[in-house]
C-alpha positions as CSV (number, residue, x, y, z in Angstrom):
1,X,243.6,159.0,-65.9
2,X,247.1,157.5,-65.4
3,X,246.3,155.5,-62.7
4,X,243.2,154.2,-64.7
5,X,245.8,153.1,-67.5
6,X,248.0,151.5,-64.8
7,X,245.1,149.3,-63.4
8,X,245.1,147.5,-66.8
9,X,248.8,146.9,-67.2
10,X,248.8,143.5,-65.7
11,X,246.2,142.2,-68.0
12,X,248.1,143.7,-70.8
13,X,251.3,142.1,-69.8
14,X,249.5,138.7,-69.2
15,X,248.3,139.0,-72.9
16,X,252.0,139.5,-74.0
17,X,252.8,136.4,-72.3
18,X,249.9,134.6,-74.0
19,X,250.7,136.0,-77.3
20,X,254.4,134.8,-76.9
21,X,253.3,131.4,-75.8
22,X,251.1,131.2,-78.8
23,X,253.5,132.3,-81.6
24,X,256.6,130.7,-80.0
25,X,255.2,127.1,-79.6
26,X,256.4,127.1,-75.7
27,X,253.5,125.2,-74.7
28,X,250.6,127.3,-76.4
29,X,248.2,129.5,-75.3
30,X,246.0,127.4,-73.1
31,X,249.2,126.2,-71.2
32,X,250.1,129.8,-70.6
33,X,246.7,130.5,-69.7
34,X,246.8,127.9,-66.9
35,X,250.2,129.1,-65.3
36,X,250.0,130.8,-62.1
37,X,250.9,134.4,-63.1
38,X,247.7,134.4,-65.2
39,X,245.4,132.5,-62.9
40,X,246.1,134.8,-60.1
41,X,244.9,137.7,-62.1
42,X,241.4,139.0,-61.1
43,X,238.6,137.3,-63.2
44,X,238.1,140.5,-65.1
45,X,241.7,140.9,-65.8
46,X,241.9,137.2,-66.8
47,X,238.9,137.9,-69.5
48,X,240.5,141.2,-70.7
49,X,244.0,139.4,-71.1
50,X,242.5,136.7,-73.1
51,X,240.5,138.9,-75.1
52,X,243.5,141.1,-76.0
53,X,245.6,138.0,-77.0
54,X,242.7,136.4,-79.0
55,X,242.2,139.9,-81.0
56,X,245.7,139.7,-81.8
57,X,245.7,136.1,-83.1
58,X,242.6,136.4,-85.1
59,X,243.9,139.4,-87.1
60,X,247.6,138.9,-86.9
61,X,248.3,138.7,-90.5
62,X,246.6,142.4,-91.4
63,X,248.1,143.7,-88.2
64,X,251.7,142.5,-89.2
65,X,251.0,143.9,-92.9
66,X,250.1,147.3,-91.5
67,X,253.2,147.2,-89.0
68,X,255.6,146.1,-91.6
69,X,255.1,149.3,-93.8
70,X,256.1,151.4,-90.9
71,X,259.2,149.4,-89.6
72,X,262.6,149.3,-91.5
73,X,263.5,146.1,-89.8
74,X,261.6,143.6,-87.3
75,X,262.3,144.7,-83.6
76,X,262.7,142.1,-80.8
77,X,259.8,139.7,-80.3
78,X,258.5,141.6,-77.0
79,X,258.6,145.0,-79.0
80,X,256.9,143.2,-81.9
81,X,254.2,141.8,-79.6
82,X,253.8,145.1,-77.9
83,X,253.1,146.9,-81.2
84,X,250.7,144.2,-82.0
85,X,248.9,144.5,-78.8
86,X,248.4,148.2,-79.2
87,X,247.2,147.9,-82.8
88,X,244.4,145.2,-81.8
89,X,243.4,147.3,-78.9
90,X,242.5,150.3,-80.8
91,X,241.5,148.7,-84.2
92,X,239.3,145.8,-82.7
93,X,238.6,146.2,-79.1
94,X,237.3,149.7,-79.1
95,X,240.4,150.9,-76.5
96,X,240.9,154.6,-77.0
97,X,244.0,155.4,-79.3
98,X,245.6,157.3,-76.6
99,X,245.3,154.6,-74.1
100,X,246.5,151.9,-76.5
101,X,249.6,153.7,-77.2
102,X,250.3,155.1,-73.6
103,X,249.9,151.4,-72.1
104,X,252.1,150.1,-74.7
105,X,254.9,152.5,-74.3
106,X,254.5,152.1,-70.3
107,X,255.0,148.2,-70.9
108,X,258.0,148.9,-73.2
109,X,259.7,150.8,-70.5
110,X,258.9,148.3,-67.9
111,X,261.2,145.5,-69.5
112,X,265.0,145.7,-70.2
113,X,264.6,144.1,-73.7
114,X,261.8,146.6,-74.7
115,X,263.2,149.8,-72.9
116,X,265.3,151.0,-75.7
117,X,262.3,150.9,-78.1
118,X,259.8,153.1,-76.2
119,X,260.4,155.7,-78.9
120,X,259.9,153.3,-81.6
121,X,256.5,151.9,-80.0
122,X,255.3,155.4,-79.3
123,X,256.1,156.5,-83.0
124,X,254.7,153.6,-84.8
125,X,251.7,153.3,-83.0
126,X,250.6,156.8,-83.1
127,X,251.3,156.8,-86.8
128,X,249.2,153.5,-87.4
129,X,246.6,154.2,-85.3
130,X,245.8,157.7,-87.2
131,X,244.9,155.3,-90.2
132,X,241.8,153.3,-90.9
133,X,241.9,149.6,-89.3
134,X,243.4,147.3,-91.8
135,X,241.2,145.4,-93.7
136,X,240.5,141.5,-92.8
137,X,241.7,140.4,-96.2
138,X,241.1,136.4,-96.2
139,X,244.6,136.2,-98.1
140,X,246.2,137.5,-94.9
141,X,244.3,136.0,-92.1
142,X,245.8,132.6,-92.4
143,X,249.5,131.4,-92.7
144,X,250.3,131.4,-96.5
145,X,251.3,127.9,-96.2
146,X,247.9,126.8,-94.8
147,X,245.8,129.1,-97.2
148,X,247.8,127.4,-100.0
149,X,247.0,123.8,-98.8
150,X,243.4,124.7,-98.3
151,X,243.2,126.3,-101.9
152,X,244.6,123.0,-103.2
153,X,242.2,120.9,-101.2
154,X,239.0,123.0,-101.8
155,X,239.8,125.4,-104.3
156,X,240.4,129.3,-104.1
157,X,236.9,130.7,-103.5
158,X,236.4,128.1,-100.7
159,X,239.7,128.6,-98.9
160,X,239.0,132.3,-98.9
161,X,235.7,131.6,-97.3
162,X,237.4,129.3,-94.6
163,X,240.1,132.1,-93.8
164,X,237.4,134.6,-93.7
165,X,236.1,132.8,-90.7
166,X,239.3,133.3,-88.8
167,X,238.4,137.1,-87.8
168,X,235.1,136.0,-86.4
169,X,234.4,135.8,-82.8
170,X,232.2,132.6,-82.3
171,X,229.1,132.1,-80.5
172,X,228.9,129.3,-77.8
173,X,227.3,126.2,-78.6
174,X,225.8,123.9,-76.0
175,X,225.0,120.1,-76.0
176,X,221.9,119.1,-74.2
177,X,220.9,116.1,-72.3
178,X,218.1,114.4,-74.4
179,X,215.2,114.8,-71.8
180,X,215.9,118.7,-71.4
181,X,213.3,121.1,-72.6
182,X,215.4,122.7,-75.1
183,X,212.8,125.6,-76.3
184,X,212.8,126.7,-72.7
185,X,216.4,126.8,-72.3
186,X,216.9,128.5,-75.5
187,X,214.5,131.4,-74.5
188,X,216.2,131.6,-71.1
189,X,219.7,132.0,-72.8
190,X,218.4,133.9,-75.7
191,X,219.8,131.5,-78.1
192,X,218.6,129.4,-81.0
193,X,218.5,125.9,-81.7
194,X,220.7,124.4,-84.5
195,X,220.1,121.4,-86.6
196,X,221.1,118.3,-84.7
197,X,219.8,119.9,-81.5
198,X,222.7,122.0,-80.4
199,X,222.0,125.3,-78.9
200,X,223.9,128.4,-80.0
201,X,223.9,131.4,-77.5
202,X,225.4,134.7,-78.3
203,X,225.6,136.0,-74.8
204,X,229.2,136.7,-73.1
205,X,230.5,136.1,-69.7
206,X,231.2,132.9,-67.5
207,X,229.2,130.0,-68.4
208,X,229.1,128.8,-64.9
209,X,226.6,131.5,-64.1
210,X,224.2,130.5,-66.9
211,X,220.6,128.8,-66.2
212,X,221.4,125.2,-66.2
213,X,224.9,124.9,-65.6
214,X,224.9,123.6,-61.8
215,X,222.2,121.2,-62.7
216,X,224.7,119.6,-65.4
217,X,221.8,119.8,-68.1
218,X,224.2,121.0,-70.8
219,X,227.8,121.3,-71.5
220,X,229.9,123.6,-74.0
221,X,230.4,121.7,-77.4
222,X,230.7,123.3,-80.8
223,X,228.0,122.2,-82.9
224,X,230.4,120.5,-85.5
225,X,232.1,118.7,-82.8
226,X,228.8,117.2,-81.4
227,X,228.0,115.6,-84.8
228,X,230.3,112.3,-84.5
229,X,228.9,111.1,-81.6
230,X,225.3,111.2,-82.9
231,X,226.7,109.3,-86.4
232,X,227.5,106.5,-84.0
233,X,223.7,106.2,-83.1
234,X,224.3,104.3,-79.6
235,X,221.6,102.6,-77.8
236,X,221.1,102.1,-74.1
237,X,223.5,99.3,-72.7
238,X,225.6,99.3,-75.6
239,X,229.4,99.0,-74.8
240,X,231.1,102.1,-76.4
241,X,234.7,103.2,-76.3
242,X,235.4,106.9,-76.6
243,X,239.1,107.0,-77.8
244,X,241.0,109.9,-77.0
245,X,238.3,111.2,-75.1
246,X,239.1,114.5,-73.1
247,X,238.0,117.0,-72.6
248,X,234.8,114.8,-72.6
249,X,231.9,116.6,-74.8
250,X,231.6,113.4,-76.7
251,X,231.8,111.1,-73.8
252,X,228.7,113.1,-72.3
253,X,226.9,112.7,-75.4
254,X,227.4,109.0,-75.2
255,X,226.7,108.6,-71.8
256,X,223.4,110.5,-72.1
257,X,222.2,108.4,-74.6
258,X,222.4,105.2,-72.2
259,X,225.7,103.7,-73.2
260,X,228.1,102.0,-71.2
261,X,230.9,104.0,-71.9
262,X,235.0,103.6,-71.3
263,X,236.5,107.1,-72.0
264,X,240.3,106.6,-72.6
265,X,242.8,109.5,-72.8
266,X,246.7,109.6,-72.4
267,X,246.4,112.6,-70.3
268,X,245.5,112.2,-66.8
269,X,244.9,115.9,-66.1
270,X,242.7,116.1,-69.2
271,X,240.7,113.1,-68.0
272,X,240.2,114.9,-64.6
273,X,238.4,117.6,-66.6
274,X,236.3,115.0,-68.1
275,X,235.6,113.5,-64.7
276,X,234.5,116.8,-63.3
277,X,232.2,117.4,-66.4
278,X,230.7,113.7,-65.7
279,X,230.0,114.6,-62.1
280,X,228.4,117.9,-62.8
281,X,226.4,116.3,-65.5
282,X,225.2,113.5,-63.2
283,X,226.6,110.9,-65.9
284,X,228.5,108.0,-65.6
285,X,231.5,106.4,-67.5
286,X,234.8,104.5,-66.6
287,X,237.8,106.6,-67.3
288,X,241.3,105.1,-68.5
289,X,244.9,106.8,-68.6
290,X,246.4,105.0,-71.5
291,X,247.6,105.3,-75.1
292,X,244.8,104.5,-77.4
293,X,247.2,102.6,-79.8
294,X,248.9,100.8,-76.9
295,X,246.0,99.8,-74.3
296,X,246.2,96.5,-72.8
297,X,242.5,95.6,-72.5
298,X,241.1,92.4,-74.1
299,X,237.5,93.8,-74.2
300,X,235.5,94.6,-77.3
301,X,232.8,97.0,-77.9
302,X,229.4,97.7,-79.9
303,X,230.6,101.0,-81.1
304,X,233.8,102.9,-80.7
305,X,234.3,106.8,-81.3
306,X,237.8,107.9,-82.2
307,X,238.4,111.6,-82.2
308,X,242.0,111.2,-83.2
309,X,245.1,113.5,-82.3
310,X,245.6,115.9,-85.3
311,X,246.7,119.2,-86.2
312,X,243.6,120.8,-85.1
313,X,243.5,123.5,-88.0
314,X,239.8,123.4,-87.8
315,X,239.5,124.6,-84.4
316,X,240.9,128.2,-85.3
317,X,237.6,129.9,-84.7
318,X,238.2,129.4,-80.8
319,X,242.0,128.6,-80.9
320,X,243.5,130.8,-83.5
321,X,246.9,130.1,-82.1
322,X,246.8,126.7,-83.5
323,X,247.2,128.4,-87.1
324,X,250.3,129.9,-86.3
325,X,251.6,127.1,-83.9
326,X,251.1,124.6,-86.8
327,X,254.0,123.4,-89.0
328,X,253.8,121.4,-92.4
329,X,255.6,118.6,-91.0
330,X,253.2,118.1,-88.2
331,X,250.6,116.8,-90.7
332,X,252.6,113.9,-91.7
333,X,253.7,112.6,-88.4
334,X,250.3,113.2,-87.1
335,X,249.0,110.9,-89.9
336,X,251.0,108.1,-88.9
337,X,249.7,108.3,-85.2
338,X,246.1,108.2,-86.7
339,X,246.8,105.2,-88.7
340,X,247.9,103.4,-85.8
341,X,245.2,104.1,-83.6
342,X,242.6,103.6,-86.2
343,X,243.9,99.9,-86.5
344,X,243.7,99.6,-82.9
345,X,240.3,100.7,-82.6
346,X,239.3,98.5,-85.3
347,X,240.8,95.5,-83.4
348,X,238.5,96.2,-80.5
349,X,235.3,96.1,-82.3
350,X,232.7,93.2,-82.1
351,X,231.6,91.5,-85.2
352,X,229.3,94.0,-86.9
353,X,230.4,96.7,-84.9
354,X,230.4,100.5,-85.7
355,X,233.4,102.8,-85.8
356,X,233.3,106.6,-86.2
357,X,236.6,108.5,-87.0
358,X,237.0,111.9,-86.8
359,X,239.6,114.8,-86.7
360,X,239.1,118.6,-85.9
361,X,241.4,119.1,-89.0
362,X,241.0,120.7,-92.4
363,X,243.7,118.7,-94.1
364,X,242.8,116.0,-96.3
365,X,245.9,113.6,-95.1
366,X,244.2,113.5,-91.6
367,X,240.5,112.9,-93.1
368,X,239.9,111.4,-96.8
369,X,243.4,110.0,-97.2
370,X,243.1,108.2,-93.9
371,X,239.9,106.7,-94.9
372,X,241.1,105.3,-98.2
373,X,244.5,103.7,-96.6
374,X,242.4,102.4,-93.8
375,X,240.1,100.4,-96.3
376,X,242.7,99.4,-98.2
377,X,244.5,97.5,-95.4
378,X,241.6,96.5,-93.5
379,X,239.4,94.2,-95.7
380,X,237.4,93.5,-92.5
381,X,236.2,97.1,-92.2
382,X,233.6,98.6,-94.7
383,X,232.4,102.3,-95.2
384,X,229.1,102.9,-93.9
385,X,228.1,105.9,-95.8
386,X,226.5,108.7,-94.0
387,X,223.3,109.9,-95.2
388,X,221.9,113.7,-95.7
389,X,221.0,115.3,-92.7
390,X,222.4,112.4,-90.2
391,X,224.0,114.1,-87.0
392,X,222.8,117.6,-87.7
393,X,225.5,118.2,-90.2
394,X,224.8,121.0,-93.0
395,X,223.8,119.3,-96.5
396,X,227.2,120.9,-98.0
397,X,229.3,119.0,-95.7
398,X,228.2,115.4,-97.1
399,X,230.7,114.1,-99.6
400,X,230.0,111.9,-102.5
401,X,232.0,109.4,-100.9
402,X,229.5,109.4,-97.6
403,X,231.8,110.9,-95.3
404,X,231.6,114.5,-93.9
405,X,233.8,117.5,-94.5
406,X,232.4,120.1,-92.1
407,X,233.9,123.3,-93.2
408,X,233.7,126.4,-90.9
409,X,231.6,128.4,-93.3
410,X,229.1,125.5,-93.9
411,X,226.7,126.9,-91.1
412,X,225.2,130.4,-90.5
413,X,227.4,131.9,-87.6
414,X,230.1,129.1,-88.4
415,X,231.4,126.0,-87.0
416,X,234.6,124.0,-86.1
417,X,236.2,122.3,-89.1
418,X,235.7,118.5,-88.8
419,X,236.2,115.4,-90.8
420,X,234.1,112.4,-90.0
421,X,233.7,109.0,-91.6
422,X,231.8,105.9,-90.2
423,X,232.9,102.3,-90.7
424,X,231.4,98.6,-90.0
425,X,233.0,95.6,-88.9
426,X,232.4,92.4,-90.8
427,X,230.1,89.8,-89.1
């Protein structure tokens, strides 16, 4: 039994690294997951490590409330992460309590910072795990400052419905090529076709082994993230610019619709992933590494999709670390960037051209407020109201202004939080 527990220690140590990266803002969870120490784990260990870290981050508030009741003062970060990790294993991942305690104590003893706290780790976890799992109270799942913002923007009841989604593990949504037999793929993957045409799949495991992956007939893309490209309604042969394009789900949508696409992003590494997705999907687009607000190119376009840099607070279902890494000051600074790239996008439109602006953020400063400020300073641009049912968005997401405020609870099974608005340039 000791050997079985030790076999899982590298994955648990890797999970500690991911948790620390997510909560300390040192590069974030995704960057930590790309580091050599994580990538060199066996695939099964990598999956377990990520599952451990995600369980901690999805339930961080309730876990910390339960731990605080048993701690006289906060221990060093590594010790606190060990306590969180042990709690999450037993409460949310069905790891036997004795294994959650034993592995946490073993990891405490393997590090000089946490070694003096082995007894504390053992005592706190043994006591805690005799209790019932802490309830996933929505008021504890989100950082207090974000929950306050959501309450001010959407009302208390809606804010709690949004926060309740944090604890839920999402299904995998797929976007499909237009000529694909969606019903046949849904049957093969035991999935369901959503409004708009996305396919929701609840199976687990590496998507690279799923039917149709090697043929490039689909790509992973949240149902809400697929809506903005549909709103652009591109036609074969149209010149289309996808700004801030990586990792490329929207680029693939635009290319699959027959548009001549330029995909621009400031990150060469992220554009490489986009190019790999294009190759797998047998689709074509020109890729450009550049800042969306300072790209020196005189071309104009029939349609532009701008998925602007944002706080990404709407992506917490798949990336719960964004909630704990975000800071209030980020929103104001990102809003400044968004205004700059919106103006740049408008300048690149042909007369009567179409522009869809979107952000995967729940914050009004990055959505509704951007629309009003943009219209006030750009008399050459007009809002093109979105109609009910367009893009496959749930009816609840359509605002009176004709924009979309896609909230995580607006679709059964959840969706990412997005804001989208469509504009048309004067002729």
